[in-house]
C-alpha atoms as one frame of an Amber mdcrd trajectory, in Angstrom:
protein
 -27.311  -3.930   2.002 -23.490  -2.482   2.955 -21.039  -0.687   1.087 -20.025
  -2.320  -2.214 -21.657  -5.552  -1.630 -22.973  -5.614  -4.774 -19.603  -5.729
  -6.355 -17.555  -8.345  -7.449 -15.130  -9.853  -5.234 -12.329 -11.866  -7.390
 -10.289 -14.215  -5.054  -6.349 -15.935  -6.004  -3.858 -17.548  -4.314  -0.448
 -17.219  -3.737   2.372 -19.317  -2.150   5.022 -17.136  -0.309   8.179 -17.399
  -1.399  11.636 -16.934  -0.310  12.522 -13.833  -2.068   9.156 -12.237  -0.925
  10.560 -12.536   2.803  13.000 -11.290   5.056  15.713 -12.873   7.552  12.783
 -14.070   9.594  10.695 -16.158   7.246   7.829 -13.655   6.903   6.761 -11.766
   4.395   8.024  -7.951   4.056   5.148  -5.306   3.641   6.676  -4.580   0.011
   5.236  -8.166  -0.761   1.924  -7.634   1.319   0.958  -4.884  -0.948   2.487
  -6.703  -4.154   0.520  -9.554  -4.033  -2.818  -7.482  -3.009  -2.374  -5.032
  -5.959  -1.066  -8.127  -8.395  -4.879  -9.715  -7.241  -6.122  -6.460  -8.021
  -4.100  -6.426 -11.552  -5.862 -10.002 -12.341  -9.307  -9.175 -11.429  -9.091
  -6.045 -14.355  -7.416  -8.115 -16.389 -10.156 -10.997 -16.067 -13.030  -7.822
 -16.947 -11.352  -6.760 -20.054  -9.449  -3.972 -18.104  -5.936  -4.805 -18.829
  -3.190  -2.075 -18.508  -3.218  -1.796 -22.120  -6.800  -1.082 -22.423  -6.427
   1.351 -19.240  -3.435   3.258 -20.887  -5.372   3.673 -24.462  -7.715   5.869
 -22.490  -4.602   8.318 -21.704  -4.691   7.279 -17.918  -3.223   5.129 -15.469
  -4.692   4.333 -11.769  -2.452   5.542  -8.854  -3.342   4.975  -5.511  -3.068
   8.075  -2.881  -3.972   6.078   0.466  -3.743   2.963   2.327  -5.093   1.732
   5.770  -3.881  -1.980   6.708  -4.862  -3.436   9.766  -2.325  -6.831  10.223
  -3.088  -9.331  12.335   0.036 -11.926  11.313   2.057 -11.515   8.486   2.053
 -14.621   6.056   5.036 -17.145   6.344   7.466 -18.582   4.124   6.021 -21.166
   1.888   2.850 -20.315   3.266  -0.292 -20.225   0.752  -2.383 -17.143   1.086
  -5.710 -16.698  -0.424  -6.289 -12.734  -1.193  -9.674 -11.398  -2.181 -10.245
  -7.711  -3.839 -13.300  -5.725  -3.969 -13.867  -2.574  -5.764 -16.426  -1.649
  -3.416 -17.406   2.003  -4.216 -16.427   5.142  -6.612 -17.669   8.640  -7.141
 -16.212  10.997  -9.954 -12.771  11.319  -9.101 -12.168   8.517  -6.408 -12.324
   4.721  -6.287 -12.431   2.969  -2.914 -10.999  -0.784  -2.901 -10.944  -3.496
  -0.587  -8.689  -6.524   0.147  -8.813  -9.294   2.499  -5.470 -11.647   3.004
  -6.631 -14.636   4.585  -4.747 -17.967   5.485  -5.431 -22.050   4.739  -7.669
 -21.954   7.803  -9.970 -18.755   6.318  -8.176 -16.896   8.960  -7.755 -13.332
   8.360  -4.149 -11.768   8.010  -4.618  -8.842   7.053  -7.665  -6.107   5.885
  -6.541  -3.225   3.625  -8.525  -0.167   2.339  -7.330   1.998  -0.455  -8.075
   5.123  -2.586  -7.185   5.442  -6.186  -7.104   7.777  -8.913  -6.327   8.099
 -12.536  -3.626  10.223 -13.609  -2.914  11.430 -16.711  -0.175  10.153 -19.045
   0.734  13.509 -20.448  -0.116  16.255 -17.839   0.495  13.866 -14.562  -2.514
  15.335 -12.952  -5.602  13.494 -11.443  -8.530  13.526 -13.753 -12.167  12.273
 -13.643 -12.806   8.916 -13.927 -14.006   7.224 -17.003 -17.086   5.187 -16.513
 -15.747   2.734 -19.033 -13.175   1.761 -16.653 -15.208   1.679 -13.454 -18.601
   0.305 -14.447 -17.375  -3.944 -15.063 -15.882  -3.998 -11.335 -20.031  -3.251
 -10.444 -18.977  -0.783  -7.853 -21.745   1.238  -6.146 -21.676   4.679  -7.043
 -21.851   7.116  -4.097 -21.254  10.785  -3.419 -18.498  10.471  -0.933 -16.508
   7.214  -0.291 -14.989   6.278   3.333 -12.165   8.477   4.792  -9.335   6.673
   5.475  -7.060   8.197   8.407  -4.277  10.548   7.803  -1.232   9.519   8.777
   1.096  11.705  11.428   2.140  15.193  10.137   5.940  14.762  10.131   8.045
  16.701  12.199  11.621  16.576  11.907  13.386  16.317  14.958  16.711  15.990
  16.561  16.287  12.379  17.198  15.161  11.725  13.461  16.966   8.992  10.768
  17.145   9.795   7.842  18.507   8.172   4.336  18.686   8.727   0.960  17.813
   6.546  -1.960  18.220   6.901  -5.674  14.808   6.096  -7.936  16.322   3.661
 -10.438  14.684   2.519 -14.009  13.629  -0.580 -12.371  11.654   1.173  -9.846
   9.343   2.405 -12.386   6.067   0.047 -13.162   4.347  -0.031 -16.564   2.011
   2.596 -15.500   4.996   4.849 -15.599   5.316   6.210 -11.965   7.310   4.543
  -9.145   5.967   0.942  -8.043   4.162   2.249  -4.572   5.350  -1.383  -2.988
   8.908   0.180  -3.278   8.026   3.455  -1.130   7.839   0.698   2.488  11.598
  -0.596   1.599  12.554   2.951   1.631  10.450   3.704   4.859  11.508   0.491
   6.592  14.910   0.192   5.766  15.898   3.712   7.902  14.288   1.540  10.902
  17.579  -0.376  12.798  17.525  -4.068  12.463  17.093  -4.391  16.023  13.883
  -2.588  15.884  12.801  -4.426  13.210  13.497  -7.905  15.067  11.494  -7.396
  18.356   8.141  -5.618  16.517   5.186  -6.958  14.572   3.398  -4.786  12.522
  -0.084  -3.990  13.886  -1.672  -0.992  11.814  -0.550   0.952   8.754  -1.625
   4.618   7.306  -0.502   6.071   3.857  -0.740   8.940   2.484   0.910   9.454
  -1.187   1.183  13.570  -2.396   3.550  14.094  -4.260   4.866  11.793  -8.000
   8.218  10.501  -7.319   9.721  10.525 -10.442  12.896   8.305 -11.967  16.583
  10.032 -11.023  15.172  11.447  -8.235  16.844  11.053  -4.841  14.293  10.128
  -2.128  15.332  11.324   1.591  13.142   8.686   4.004  12.972   9.851   7.419
  11.356   8.441  10.672  10.546   9.428  13.963   9.721   6.372  16.760   7.526
   7.766  19.115   5.274   6.164  22.276   2.519   3.518  21.560  -1.079   4.300
  23.113  -0.416   1.153  24.913   3.292   0.286  27.190   3.586  -2.323  24.538
   3.169  -0.455  21.607   5.633   2.130  19.539   4.333   4.282  16.597   6.887
   5.085  13.733   6.240   8.198  11.718   7.464   8.017   8.274   8.090  10.613
   5.457   9.840  10.322   1.743  10.715  13.694   0.032  12.424  14.893  -2.945
  13.946  18.031  -1.000  11.157  19.821   0.110   8.513  18.538  -1.395   6.638
  15.494   0.526   6.109  13.102  -1.413   4.512  10.118   1.156   3.512  10.327
   4.950   3.048   6.887   6.585   2.489   6.043  10.704   2.646   2.623  11.552
   1.824   1.345  14.952   4.219  -1.797  16.089   3.634  -4.600  18.845   6.643
  -5.058  21.223   7.438  -8.415  21.212   8.390 -10.412  24.571  10.605 -12.700
  22.777  12.328 -11.012  19.726  12.627 -12.609  16.253  15.615 -14.659  15.397
């Protein structure tokens, strides 16, 4: 039996709405994460693990890493099925998987992620409370799967950087910046022509330091050669001053014909 096969799988459908898509009619990367995390929250609610219940334990769930394989992004008005499973956990980390499929049951994206609980008072990672993980029927393991680390970001003369102010409306009920907002900051540094000429293939994300209300973050990107002639890599960093908050590596497919 494979990792987490006894864990509960939760599924729900979602129709892609116009405000969840970009000018090409494709879902944004932030939207992809939003609908995945929404399914995760709906699973938690169905199990009685509501946000209020989790916060009553003095903690909130925080994601530390994502790895995403993307076959294609959902389209405007397309109805997709999101499946989520809390597959495994150890004393400090929980491993969660997501599948996004089209109406023909074809996989559009597969996302793996690592989560921790953060104290609401100290804002530090704390040991997982068994009461918050047992209902998922996750597998207790010594070591959870390791996700790929993004490329270590290095500033060069070709680096593109933009500042962004963290707004009140960027803060979610767990009292930290909704992690989907990072993807808007990350991708907005890339020129429109680049985004129209490339499709997402794979994304590795690692969060390191918390971004808070009132911070000014700097989003930086380097465009690098891909492993194949028709691919490109982008290396990203979100920082507050000298503090690195998030690093991301994205693999892109270069299109023969750009999106309109």
